[in-house]
N, C-alpha and C positions, 0 to 999 in steps of 0.2 A: 686509416685502418676505420672499417666502418663499423657498425654498431653489432655487426654479428659475431665479426674478429673480435672487438674489444671481450665481448662476453666471453667467448673461446679462451679470450687471452686472460683473462680474471679469475675464470672456473679451473684453467690448470694450473697459477699460483698456487691456491687456496690445498686443490689434491695433491698435486706434487710435494706439498708438505707433510702428509699422512700418507707418503707411500703410491700414490698413481698418479698418473701425468697424463692428458689427452691426447689420445691417438689420433684424434681428427674432427673437425666440429664442421657442420654444416648449417647450410639453414635447412630452417622447417618449412617454407614455402610463406608463413607469415612473417617472418623475419628476427623470427626467435632463435636461440643458439641451440641446437642439438649437438651436446657433447658424449661419446665415446670414450669411457676410461678404460686404460689398463696396467697394470702393474709396470711400476718406474724401473726402468733398466741398471737405476741406482740402489735401489731397494735390493732387488736379486732374489732368487727363488730359494728356500731354503730345502735343502735336501732332506730326507730321508730320517738322518738321525737327528737332524737340529727340528724338526717336526717334534721327532719326539719328543727331545730334550724343552720343547713348547708347551707339549701337551704334560709333561711332568710337573713342570713351570707354574701355568697354569693351575692345575691339581689342585696342587700342592697351595697353591696360593689363595684361590679360592677358598678351600678348605680350612686354611689359617686366618680366615675373615669368618667363615660365617659358622664356621664349629667350632674352632680353638676359640673366637674371640665372641660367639653369641653373648649377650647379654640377656637371654632368654629362658637360660638351663645355667646350672654349674657343675657340668660333670669332669671340666677341668678345674684346673688353679686360673687361667686364663680366661675363662667366662666372665664378661661382664667388667675388666679392668682396663680401667682408664689408661693406665702405662703400656700395658700389653698393646692396646689399639694406635694410641701414638707411635708407637713405636713401628708398628706396621705400616702406619700411613710416612713413617720417617724414611723405612726400608722401600717400601714400590717407589716414593715420591724421587729418591733417589738414584734407582737401576733405569726411571723412566726418565729423568736427565741425561745421565751418564749412556746411557744406551740410544739415549735421541742426539748426540752430538755427532755419529757415527751416521752415512747414511746407508751403510750396510744392516746395522739393524735397525731401522726403523720400524721392522714390524713388531721387534719383542720392546720398543719403546713405545706403543701403542699398547700393545699388551697390558705390560707395567703400569699404564698410566690407566688405564679403564679398572686396574687393581687396588690403585690409591685411591680412584674415585669410590668403589666402594668401602674402602678402609674407612673412609671418610667419613662417608655416610653411617657407618657402623659405630664409630666413636660417637656421632650425634647421637644417634640414639643411646647409647651404652649411656651419655651424659644425661639425656634425658630431660631437654629441658620445657618440654611441653607436657612432661607428667602432672602437671596442677589442672590439665583440663580433666584428668578422671577423677571423677566425683561421684557417679551415682552406683549402690545399691544393686542394681536390678542388673540382671546379668547380660537383656541384651543390648539395652543403653551402653550398661560398664564395655561391654564390646567393642560399640560401635564409638563409645567416647578416646581407650586405648588403642585403637588402628587411627584413628584422627593424630592423636599424638605420635605417634609412630610416622605417621605419615608426611607430617609437618615437620619430624626432624630428618627424614633420611631423601624426600624426592626435591625439595630446594637446592638442597646441594650436590645433586646430579645434573641438574637443568644450571646453576653457577659455576662447576664445573667445566660442563661442557662449553656455555660458554665463554668463558676465562680461555679454555684451550682452542676455539676459535672453529669448533667443530660444528660443522650444519647439525640440525636436529635430526636428519635421516642417519647420521651415524648411530642415532640409539633409537632408531625406527618412530619418531615421533612425525607421523606424515603419513596422509590417506592410504599412501599405498597401490594396493588392488582392493576397493572397496566389496568387489561380485567376490573374491576371494577369501577377504576375512570375515565378513560377514555372513556366506556361507560354510563357514567353519565354524564360527563361533556362539553365531544365533541359535541353535539345534541345541547345542552345549548347555548352551544359559537353558533353554527351556527342558531340557531333560534336568539337569540342577536341581528345575523349581520344584517338577513333578516329582522328583523322588525325595524333597524335604519335604513335601508335603505329607507323601506316604511314611516316612520315618517321625514327623511329627507326630501322624496319627497312632504310630505304632509306641510313643513314649507319652500317649495319654494326653497330649496338649490337645484342646478344641481349636477349632477354627476362629474362634473371636481371641483368645488369647495368643494366637497367630497372628490375626490380620492387624493388633497391636502393636507387634514386635518387628511388622515388616518395616516401616521406616528404620530402625535401628540394623536390622538386617542387610536392608539394601547398603545402606551407609555403610558396613562390616565389609561387603564383599567388593563394592566399586570401592573401599581405599584398599584394601589388603590386595585386588587385585591387578591396580593399577602400579602402588609401589613395589611389588615383589617382581611383575611383571620387568618392569624397569632397572628393578635392583639387582636380580639376579640373572636377568639375559638381555637385555636392550642392550647395555652398558658394554656387554662382553663379544656380542656376537660379529658384530663387525671386522672389529682387529683380530678377534681369533678365525673367524672363515680365511680373512686375508693368508694371514700368518699361517696357518694349519689346513685348513682346507675346510667345507661346510660339515662336513660326517663328525670331525676329530672336535668343534665345535661346539654342536647340539649334545654330543656325547661328555663333555666336559663339564657344559654348562648343566646338565641334567645331573649326575653325579655331584658336583655343589649344591645344587637344589634341593637334591633329597638327603644328603649329610644332615643338618639340624632336624629334620622331620622324624628321624630314627629316634628324637627324643623328645617327642610330644608328650606331654603330661597330663594330658586327656586322658590316657589309653593305657590298658596292660600294656607289658613287656612282649606278647605273642602280636595283638592287635598293632604295637609300636612297628615291628617289624616289616609286617603285609603291610601298612600303611607309608613307611620309609618307601617300600618296594615300589607302592603303588603311584607314589610320587616321583620318583624316578622315571616312569615312565609316562605321566604327565608331565614331565620336565623334557622329556625327548617329544614327544607331542604341542607342546607348546614353541619350543626352539624350532621345530619344523616350521611349523603354522605361520612363524612371525618372518623368516627367512621367504617362506613362501609367497606370503601375501606380500610381503615388503615393507610392514607395518606394523607395530604392535598391539591394534586393537581387536584385531583375531583372537589371539592368543589371553588377551583380557577378558571378555567375555567368556571363551572358555575357562580361562581360573576362575570367573565368577560362576559358572556353574559350579564347576569341581567343588567350590566352598559352601554351596549351598548344602551340599551332598554332606557336609559334617559340621554345620553351624547350631545345628540342635543339641549336637552330642560336645560341640566346644561347650555352649552356653549350661548343659545342663551339669557342667565340670567345674565352673564358676562358683 
């Protein structure tokens, strides 16, 4: 077997484990392998009812983590509960393990594992091992420190559990993908957000010197928050959900879950929160579409950063 054949064989072995097999493998002309992936016949294609069941399961699973298990508010008795968070980890881990024992349930196993990863990150966030980093009373610095504590609690969990599962990094969209697409999508929105923030700051009576002094902390906040949330709310789900239910259903369920905790935003009135949550749903749809379209999370991160700039002043004023 030549080098190209060995590359094809290795890739086929790795991808079959996640519900895909290589239908063909050819040389690109420079000796590298070109792999074409198609759904494995062992996995099968779920019918309409199975897809509906998966949609309900993934939506309920996402809400159980990001809404009922969120440590950011206390609307439900389960919010901020370590016991509840640990129970979610055990539940989704068990489902992933059991369904993974049968090839016909591989798609269900991958969706459950994504929820297991999200639940584990949520429990780490609830415990808050890095909250000691939050020391400053200054609003913008406090926000940046708080977001750093969250980032350090969530992102390493996602990275480690992806590595433990031996999933490639592109399974969570950690790759360059199509730079011309994600840059063309994300950079204009980042610019719009920056201009909007300047206008909002002016409306709040914040002078340019104060805004300039706060800029490093604002940048830290939007970078950390966008990267963390795009990984946690979307990137870990979209591959497995798209394979199991189709791209449209994957985008819809992740957007609904993403919007759910934002309806409890503490820095807005009830009416503002309703409009904000609805807007976040639209943002979730756009970010998920962009991630799949560019085959990378970076465009969605830039887009998310721009959206954060539009609300950072209001958040800081509420601290």
